[in-house]
C-alpha positions as a Markdown table, in Angstrom:
| # | Residue | x | y | z |
|---|---|---|---|---|
| 1 | Unk | 0.0 | 0.0 | 0.0 |
| 2 | Unk | 1.0 | 3.6 | -0.3 |
| 3 | Unk | 0.3 | 6.8 | 1.6 |
| 4 | Unk | -0.4 | 9.7 | -0.6 |
| 5 | Unk | -0.8 | 13.4 | 0.2 |
| 6 | Unk | 2.4 | 15.4 | -0.2 |
| 7 | Unk | 2.5 | 17.7 | -3.2 |
| 8 | Unk | 6.3 | 17.9 | -3.3 |
| 9 | Unk | 9.2 | 15.4 | -2.5 |
| 10 | Unk | 9.3 | 13.8 | 0.9 |
| 11 | Unk | 12.6 | 14.7 | 2.6 |
| 12 | Unk | 12.3 | 12.9 | 5.9 |
| 13 | Unk | 10.5 | 9.9 | 7.4 |
| 14 | Unk | 10.5 | 8.4 | 10.9 |
| 15 | Unk | 8.7 | 5.4 | 12.4 |
| 16 | Unk | 7.5 | 5.5 | 16.0 |
| 17 | Unk | 8.8 | 2.8 | 18.5 |
| 18 | Unk | 5.3 | 1.3 | 18.5 |
| 19 | Unk | 5.6 | 0.8 | 14.7 |
| 20 | Unk | 2.2 | 2.3 | 14.2 |
| 21 | Unk | 2.8 | 6.0 | 13.6 |
| 22 | Unk | 4.9 | 7.4 | 10.7 |
| 23 | Unk | 6.1 | 11.0 | 10.3 |
| 24 | Unk | 6.9 | 12.4 | 6.9 |
| 25 | Unk | 8.4 | 15.8 | 6.3 |
| 26 | Unk | 8.3 | 17.4 | 2.9 |
| 27 | Unk | 9.4 | 20.2 | 0.6 |
| 28 | Unk | 5.7 | 21.2 | 0.5 |
| 29 | Unk | 6.2 | 22.6 | 4.1 |
| 30 | Unk | 4.0 | 20.0 | 5.6 |
| 31 | Unk | 4.6 | 17.5 | 8.4 |
| 32 | Unk | 2.2 | 14.6 | 8.2 |
| 33 | Unk | 1.4 | 11.9 | 10.8 |
| 34 | Unk | 0.2 | 8.6 | 9.4 |
| 35 | Unk | -1.4 | 5.6 | 11.1 |
| 36 | Unk | 0.1 | 2.8 | 9.1 |
| 37 | Unk | -2.1 | 0.1 | 10.6 |
| 38 | Unk | -5.2 | 1.9 | 9.5 |
| 39 | Unk | -3.5 | 3.3 | 6.4 |
| 40 | Unk | -4.8 | 6.8 | 7.2 |
| 41 | Unk | -3.4 | 10.3 | 7.6 |
| 42 | Unk | -4.0 | 11.3 | 11.3 |
| 43 | Unk | -2.8 | 14.9 | 11.0 |
| 44 | Unk | -1.3 | 17.5 | 8.7 |
| 45 | Unk | 0.9 | 20.2 | 10.4 |
| 46 | Unk | 2.5 | 23.2 | 8.7 |
| 47 | Unk | 5.3 | 24.1 | 11.2 |
| 48 | Unk | 6.8 | 26.9 | 9.0 |
| 49 | Unk | 6.6 | 28.4 | 5.5 |
| 50 | Unk | 9.6 | 26.3 | 4.5 |
| 51 | Unk | 10.5 | 22.6 | 3.9 |
| 52 | Unk | 10.4 | 20.2 | 6.8 |
| 53 | Unk | 13.8 | 18.7 | 6.5 |
| 54 | Unk | 14.0 | 16.2 | 9.4 |
| 55 | Unk | 11.8 | 14.4 | 11.8 |
| 56 | Unk | 12.3 | 12.1 | 14.7 |
| 57 | Unk | 10.3 | 10.5 | 17.5 |
| 58 | Unk | 11.4 | 10.7 | 21.1 |
| 59 | Unk | 12.3 | 7.1 | 22.1 |
| 60 | Unk | 9.6 | 5.3 | 24.1 |
| 61 | Unk | 7.1 | 8.1 | 23.3 |
| 62 | Unk | 4.8 | 9.4 | 20.7 |
| 63 | Unk | 6.3 | 12.9 | 21.1 |
| 64 | Unk | 8.4 | 14.1 | 18.2 |
| 65 | Unk | 10.7 | 16.7 | 16.8 |
| 66 | Unk | 10.7 | 18.4 | 13.4 |
| 67 | Unk | 13.4 | 20.5 | 11.8 |
| 68 | Unk | 13.2 | 23.0 | 9.0 |
| 69 | Unk | 15.1 | 24.5 | 6.1 |
| 70 | Unk | 15.0 | 27.8 | 8.2 |
| 71 | Unk | 17.2 | 26.1 | 10.8 |
| 72 | Unk | 14.5 | 25.8 | 13.5 |
| 73 | Unk | 13.6 | 22.8 | 15.7 |
| 74 | Unk | 10.1 | 22.2 | 17.1 |
| 75 | Unk | 9.0 | 19.7 | 19.8 |
| 76 | Unk | 5.5 | 18.3 | 19.4 |
| 77 | Unk | 3.0 | 16.5 | 21.6 |
| 78 | Unk | 2.3 | 13.1 | 20.0 |
| 79 | Unk | -1.1 | 12.7 | 21.6 |
| 80 | Unk | -2.8 | 15.9 | 20.4 |
| 81 | Unk | -0.2 | 17.2 | 17.9 |
| 82 | Unk | 0.3 | 20.6 | 19.6 |
| 83 | Unk | 3.6 | 22.2 | 19.8 |
| 84 | Unk | 5.4 | 22.0 | 23.2 |
| 85 | Unk | 8.2 | 24.5 | 22.2 |
| 86 | Unk | 10.5 | 25.6 | 19.5 |
| 87 | Unk | 14.3 | 26.3 | 19.3 |
| 88 | Unk | 15.0 | 29.2 | 17.0 |
| 89 | Unk | 18.3 | 30.7 | 16.0 |
| 90 | Unk | 20.6 | 28.0 | 17.2 |
| 91 | Unk | 21.4 | 26.9 | 13.6 |
| 92 | Unk | 22.0 | 29.4 | 10.8 |
| 93 | Unk | 21.2 | 27.1 | 7.9 |
| 94 | Unk | 18.9 | 24.2 | 7.1 |
| 95 | Unk | 18.9 | 21.4 | 9.6 |
| 96 | Unk | 19.4 | 18.2 | 7.6 |
| 97 | Unk | 19.3 | 15.6 | 10.4 |
| 98 | Unk | 17.9 | 15.0 | 13.9 |
| 99 | Unk | 18.7 | 11.9 | 15.8 |
| 100 | Unk | 18.2 | 10.7 | 19.4 |
| 101 | Unk | 20.5 | 8.6 | 21.5 |
| 102 | Unk | 19.2 | 5.1 | 22.2 |
| 103 | Unk | 18.2 | 6.1 | 25.8 |
| 104 | Unk | 16.5 | 9.3 | 24.7 |
| 105 | Unk | 18.7 | 11.5 | 26.9 |
| 106 | Unk | 20.4 | 13.3 | 23.9 |
| 107 | Unk | 19.2 | 14.8 | 20.7 |
| 108 | Unk | 21.7 | 15.7 | 18.0 |
| 109 | Unk | 20.9 | 18.2 | 15.2 |
| 110 | Unk | 23.1 | 18.6 | 12.2 |
| 111 | Unk | 23.0 | 21.6 | 9.9 |
| 112 | Unk | 24.3 | 23.0 | 6.6 |
| 113 | Unk | 26.0 | 25.6 | 8.8 |
| 114 | Unk | 28.5 | 22.8 | 9.5 |
| 115 | Unk | 27.5 | 22.6 | 13.2 |
| 116 | Unk | 26.3 | 19.7 | 15.2 |
| 117 | Unk | 24.4 | 20.6 | 18.4 |
| 118 | Unk | 24.0 | 18.0 | 21.1 |
| 119 | Unk | 20.9 | 18.6 | 23.3 |
| 120 | Unk | 20.6 | 16.9 | 26.7 |
| 121 | Unk | 17.1 | 16.2 | 27.7 |
| 122 | Unk | 16.6 | 16.3 | 31.4 |
| 123 | Unk | 13.2 | 15.9 | 33.0 |
| 124 | Unk | 12.4 | 17.1 | 36.6 |
| 125 | Unk | 9.2 | 17.1 | 38.5 |
| 126 | Unk | 7.3 | 20.3 | 39.1 |
| 127 | Unk | 7.3 | 21.6 | 42.6 |
| 128 | Unk | 3.9 | 23.3 | 42.2 |
| 129 | Unk | 1.2 | 20.9 | 43.4 |
| 130 | Unk | -1.5 | 22.8 | 41.5 |
| 131 | Unk | 0.2 | 21.9 | 38.2 |
| 132 | Unk | 1.0 | 18.2 | 38.9 |
| 133 | Unk | 0.9 | 17.4 | 35.2 |
| 134 | Unk | 3.6 | 20.0 | 34.4 |
| 135 | Unk | 7.2 | 18.9 | 34.1 |
| 136 | Unk | 10.3 | 20.9 | 33.3 |
| 137 | Unk | 12.7 | 20.0 | 30.6 |
| 138 | Unk | 16.2 | 21.5 | 30.6 |
| 139 | Unk | 18.1 | 21.3 | 27.4 |
| 140 | Unk | 21.9 | 21.6 | 27.7 |
| 141 | Unk | 23.6 | 21.9 | 24.4 |
| 142 | Unk | 27.1 | 21.7 | 23.2 |
| 143 | Unk | 27.7 | 23.1 | 19.7 |
| 144 | Unk | 30.6 | 21.7 | 17.7 |
| 145 | Unk | 31.8 | 23.3 | 14.5 |
| 146 | Unk | 33.1 | 20.8 | 12.0 |
| 147 | Unk | 35.4 | 23.5 | 10.4 |
| 148 | Unk | 37.7 | 23.7 | 13.3 |
| 149 | Unk | 39.2 | 21.5 | 16.0 |
| 150 | Unk | 37.3 | 21.4 | 19.3 |
| 151 | Unk | 38.5 | 23.9 | 21.8 |
| 152 | Unk | 37.3 | 25.3 | 25.1 |
| 153 | Unk | 35.6 | 28.0 | 23.0 |
| 154 | Unk | 32.7 | 25.8 | 21.8 |
| 155 | Unk | 29.4 | 27.5 | 22.6 |
| 156 | Unk | 27.5 | 26.1 | 25.6 |
| 157 | Unk | 23.9 | 27.0 | 26.0 |
| 158 | Unk | 21.4 | 26.4 | 28.8 |
| 159 | Unk | 17.7 | 26.6 | 28.2 |
| 160 | Unk | 14.8 | 25.7 | 30.3 |
| 161 | Unk | 11.3 | 24.9 | 28.9 |
| 162 | Unk | 8.1 | 24.0 | 30.6 |
| 163 | Unk | 6.0 | 21.3 | 29.0 |
| 164 | Unk | 2.4 | 20.4 | 29.9 |
| 165 | Unk | 1.8 | 16.7 | 29.8 |
| 166 | Unk | 3.8 | 13.5 | 30.0 |
| 167 | Unk | 7.0 | 12.9 | 28.1 |
């Protein structure tokens, strides 16, 4: 069987750990989520006005990341397909690859700007009892430039994001 819907070439595909959901990113600026058991399209998202260049599921989760030709990364809730947060301005060129470590603690993004950024995912519980479903994710990044040897001058960035819902 085939899944049809994109109007321009598909640039990225990723299969969820449960082998049921498939992500496709395309030059038509759409990100599509497919249920391959039912052979249906579950959702169409338009993250930006540019090509979706890379997609990846968070291990042991339905949550996923998408990257764009603009150099931005977006983190999506895999249950209701809403955006958790976005990372803008870290890469200066298209992001061509996103990949998680096997344990899900690290996300790597590679770009045409010749940089690889390693994002460390760290989950902590919320202190506020009124928001028991809220968790905090801290992303620690190391940026490595492939044009030069690694030195102590590599950029280090700390960012904290708040995410509603389970990860």
